[in-house]
C-alpha positions as CSV (number, residue, x, y, z in Angstrom):
1,M,-14.6,3.3,-4.4
2,I,-10.9,2.9,-1.7
3,S,-11.6,3.1,1.7
4,K,-9.4,5.9,4.1
5,S,-8.9,2.8,6.5
6,E,-7.5,0.0,3.6
7,L,-4.3,-1.2,4.0
8,L,-2.5,0.5,1.3
9,V,-1.5,-3.4,-0.1
10,I,-5.3,-3.6,-0.4
11,T,-5.4,-0.9,-3.1
12,K,-2.0,-1.4,-4.4
13,A,-3.5,-4.9,-5.3
14,K,-6.6,-3.8,-6.9
15,D,-4.5,-1.7,-8.8
16,L,-2.4,-4.4,-10.4
17,C,-5.5,-6.9,-10.5
18,N,-7.8,-3.5,-12.4
19,Y,-4.1,-3.5,-15.1
20,V,-4.3,-6.5,-15.7
21,I,-8.0,-6.8,-16.1
22,T,-8.0,-4.3,-18.5
23,I,-4.6,-5.2,-20.8
24,T,-5.3,-8.8,-20.7
25,Q,-9.4,-7.6,-22.1
26,K,-7.1,-6.9,-25.1
27,S,-5.4,-9.9,-26.0
28,P,-5.7,-12.2,-28.6
29,K,-8.1,-14.8,-28.4
30,Q,-5.6,-18.0,-28.6
31,F,-4.5,-17.2,-25.3
32,R,-8.5,-16.4,-23.7
33,F,-8.6,-19.8,-22.0
34,T,-4.8,-20.2,-21.0
35,F,-3.0,-16.7,-20.2
36,V,-5.6,-14.3,-19.5
37,S,-7.9,-16.1,-17.8
38,R,-4.4,-17.5,-15.5
39,L,-3.3,-13.8,-15.3
40,Q,-6.7,-12.5,-13.9
41,N,-7.7,-15.1,-12.3
42,L,-4.2,-14.9,-10.0
43,S,-4.7,-11.0,-9.4
44,L,-8.5,-11.5,-8.0
45,D,-6.7,-14.3,-5.7
46,V,-4.3,-11.5,-4.4
47,I,-7.0,-9.7,-3.1
48,E,-8.9,-12.2,-2.0
49,N,-6.0,-13.5,-0.1
50,L,-5.5,-9.7,1.7
51,F,-9.0,-9.4,2.4
52,R,-8.9,-12.9,4.3
53,A,-5.6,-11.8,5.7
54,N,-7.1,-8.7,7.1
55,D,-10.5,-10.0,8.5
56,V,-8.3,-12.4,10.8
57,F,-8.2,-10.6,14.0
58,I,-4.6,-11.0,15.5
59,A,-3.6,-8.8,18.9
60,K,-1.8,-10.0,22.4
61,G,-4.5,-12.3,23.8
62,H,-4.7,-13.1,20.5
63,E,-2.0,-15.1,19.3
64,K,-3.3,-18.2,18.1
65,N,-4.8,-16.7,14.9
66,I,-1.4,-15.3,13.7
67,P,-0.8,-18.2,11.4
68,Q,-3.7,-18.0,9.5
69,R,-3.0,-14.3,9.2
70,L,0.5,-15.5,8.4
71,N,-1.2,-18.0,5.9
72,F,-3.0,-16.2,3.8
73,Q,-0.7,-13.5,4.2
74,H,1.7,-16.2,1.8
75,K,-0.5,-16.8,0.0
76,A,-1.3,-13.9,-1.9
77,L,2.7,-13.7,-2.0
78,T,2.7,-16.5,-4.0
79,S,0.2,-15.5,-6.0
80,L,1.5,-12.4,-6.6
81,K,5.0,-14.7,-8.0
82,L,3.0,-16.9,-10.0
83,L,0.8,-14.1,-12.2
84,A,4.8,-12.0,-12.3
85,Y,5.6,-15.7,-13.7
86,I,2.9,-15.9,-16.0
87,A,2.6,-12.4,-16.8
88,E,6.7,-13.1,-18.3
89,I,5.5,-16.2,-20.8
90,S,2.5,-14.6,-21.8
91,M,4.9,-11.6,-23.1
92,T,6.9,-14.0,-24.3
93,Q,4.2,-15.5,-26.0
94,S,2.7,-12.0,-27.7
95,C,-0.2,-12.1,-25.2
96,I,1.3,-9.0,-23.7
97,L,3.7,-5.8,-24.8
98,L,6.4,-5.4,-22.7
99,K,5.4,-2.7,-21.1
100,Q,2.4,-3.9,-20.5
101,Y,4.7,-7.1,-18.7
102,E,7.4,-4.6,-17.4
103,Q,4.2,-2.5,-15.3
104,I,2.4,-6.0,-14.1
105,A,6.4,-6.3,-12.5
106,K,6.9,-3.5,-10.7
107,Q,3.4,-3.6,-9.6
108,T,3.4,-7.0,-8.2
109,T,7.3,-6.0,-6.6
110,E,5.7,-3.1,-4.9
111,C,2.9,-5.4,-3.6
112,Q,5.4,-8.5,-2.9
113,R,7.6,-5.5,-0.6
114,L,3.8,-4.3,0.5
115,V,3.0,-7.8,2.3
116,G,6.4,-8.4,3.3
117,A,6.5,-5.1,5.1
118,W,2.4,-6.2,6.4
119,I,4.5,-9.6,7.9
120,N,6.7,-7.8,10.0
121,S,4.6,-5.3,11.1
122,D,2.3,-7.9,12.4
123,K,5.9,-9.5,14.7
124,K,7.1,-6.3,15.8
125,R,3.6,-5.2,17.0
126,L,3.0,-8.8,18.5
127,S,7.3,-10.0,19.6
128,P,7.3,-8.6,23.4
């Protein structure tokens, strides 16, 4: 269930994770402990880091927390980049289909854009 107050980036990351888990269930067994586990774990890492970033309180007077939030946001970005790259390798090795790779690439790009917008929003909100 999606909360009405949930950040759009978290909702999109959950959609990405659900998609990755759904499509990798049908992947050939030979890839289960290489590509499948990496794709699934990276998609879960993205959600984890977004939740952690969102739980860091920042506001005027709490600027000391900014580096911690930024760290979690950047970890999410890195996991998204790795997820897209491993999806590409998975496609070339016939673990997932081309259309599945394209969907993962599209969703990871959208999540990266939203995380970047979140970082910029934090900077603007806290700048004097």
